[in-house]
C-alpha positions as CSV (number, residue, x, y, z in Angstrom):
1,X,0.0,-0.1,-0.2
2,X,1.3,3.6,-0.8
3,X,1.8,5.9,1.4
4,X,-0.7,8.2,-0.9
5,X,-3.6,5.7,-0.2
6,X,-5.7,6.2,2.7
7,X,-4.9,4.1,5.7
8,X,-8.4,2.7,7.3
9,X,-9.3,-0.3,9.6
10,X,-11.1,-1.4,6.2
11,X,-7.9,-1.2,4.0
12,X,-6.2,-2.8,6.7
13,X,-8.2,-5.9,7.0
14,X,-7.8,-6.2,3.2
15,X,-4.3,-5.6,3.1
16,X,-3.8,-8.6,5.8
17,X,-6.0,-10.9,4.2
18,X,-3.8,-10.4,0.8
19,X,-0.7,-11.3,2.6
20,X,0.8,-14.6,3.3
21,X,0.4,-14.3,7.0
22,X,-3.3,-13.4,6.9
23,X,-3.7,-16.4,4.6
24,X,-1.9,-18.7,6.8
25,X,-3.4,-17.7,9.8
26,X,-7.1,-18.1,8.5
27,X,-6.3,-21.4,7.3
28,X,-4.9,-22.6,10.6
29,X,-8.0,-20.9,12.5
30,X,-10.2,-23.0,10.1
31,X,-8.3,-26.3,10.9
32,X,-8.5,-25.6,14.5
33,X,-12.5,-24.7,14.3
34,X,-13.2,-27.9,12.6
35,X,-10.9,-30.1,15.0
36,X,-13.0,-28.1,17.5
37,X,-16.2,-29.3,16.2
38,X,-15.2,-32.9,15.4
39,X,-14.1,-33.3,19.1
40,X,-17.1,-32.1,20.5
41,X,-19.2,-33.9,18.5
42,X,-17.1,-37.1,19.6
43,X,-17.2,-36.2,23.2
44,X,-20.9,-36.4,22.8
45,X,-21.3,-39.2,20.9
46,X,-19.4,-41.1,23.8
47,X,-21.3,-39.4,26.9
48,X,-24.7,-41.1,24.7
49,X,-23.4,-44.1,24.1
50,X,-22.3,-44.5,27.9
51,X,-25.4,-43.1,29.0
52,X,-27.1,-45.7,26.7
53,X,-25.1,-48.6,28.4
54,X,-25.5,-47.5,32.0
55,X,-29.8,-47.2,31.4
56,X,-29.5,-50.7,29.3
57,X,-27.7,-52.5,32.5
58,X,-29.4,-50.9,35.0
59,X,-32.7,-51.3,33.1
60,X,-34.1,-48.4,33.2
61,X,-34.8,-45.7,30.8
62,X,-33.5,-42.6,33.0
63,X,-30.9,-40.7,31.6
64,X,-27.8,-40.2,34.3
65,X,-25.1,-38.0,34.3
66,X,-22.0,-39.8,33.1
67,X,-18.5,-37.4,33.7
68,X,-16.3,-38.0,31.0
69,X,-12.7,-36.9,31.2
70,X,-11.8,-34.9,28.0
71,X,-8.2,-35.4,26.5
72,X,-6.9,-32.1,26.5
73,X,-4.5,-31.1,23.6
74,X,-0.6,-30.6,24.1
75,X,-1.3,-26.7,23.6
76,X,-4.2,-27.1,26.5
77,X,-1.5,-28.7,28.7
78,X,1.2,-26.2,28.2
79,X,-0.8,-23.4,28.6
80,X,-2.1,-25.0,32.0
81,X,1.5,-25.4,32.7
82,X,2.5,-22.0,31.8
83,X,-0.7,-20.7,34.1
84,X,0.8,-22.4,37.0
85,X,4.2,-21.7,36.9
86,X,3.0,-17.7,36.7
87,X,0.9,-18.1,39.4
88,X,3.9,-20.0,41.7
89,X,6.2,-17.1,40.8
90,X,3.6,-14.2,41.2
91,X,2.9,-15.9,45.1
92,X,6.5,-16.2,45.7
93,X,6.8,-12.5,44.8
94,X,4.0,-11.2,46.9
95,X,5.1,-13.5,50.0
96,X,8.3,-11.6,49.9
97,X,6.8,-8.6,50.9
98,X,7.8,-7.0,54.2
99,X,4.8,-5.3,55.6
100,X,1.3,-4.6,54.5
101,X,2.4,-1.2,52.2
102,X,5.1,-3.3,50.4
103,X,2.5,-6.1,49.6
104,X,0.3,-3.7,48.0
105,X,2.7,-2.0,46.3
106,X,3.8,-5.3,44.6
107,X,0.1,-6.0,43.8
108,X,-0.2,-2.5,42.0
109,X,2.7,-3.6,40.0
110,X,1.6,-6.6,39.0
111,X,-1.5,-5.4,38.1
112,X,0.1,-2.8,36.0
113,X,2.4,-5.3,34.6
114,X,5.6,-3.2,36.0
115,X,7.0,-6.6,37.1
116,X,8.6,-7.6,33.5
117,X,11.9,-6.6,32.3
118,X,12.2,-3.6,29.6
119,X,15.3,-5.0,27.7
């Protein structure tokens, strides 16, 4: 896009969609959406099958709730691990406070994101 053309959110969106990064991100997002939909359908089918098997073994037609352990993807497990690590670091940082005033200052610095390094 040349400097003489007007820059607006609409033109930025068109420029992004025409770039290789925009095209790759749309392909990846579509693939992830299809995978999530397929996983949800598979979970629902397994829950229904487990409920039917339980009802058949009990001889009744009531629908009891059967808990199903959902398999988490590698990215979900990495995200959960990273969250736990960050939580531990925050708690350790806050536990090193000397008094209530220091604790409040540290809490404000965490809320404002001032604990990170700038290099």
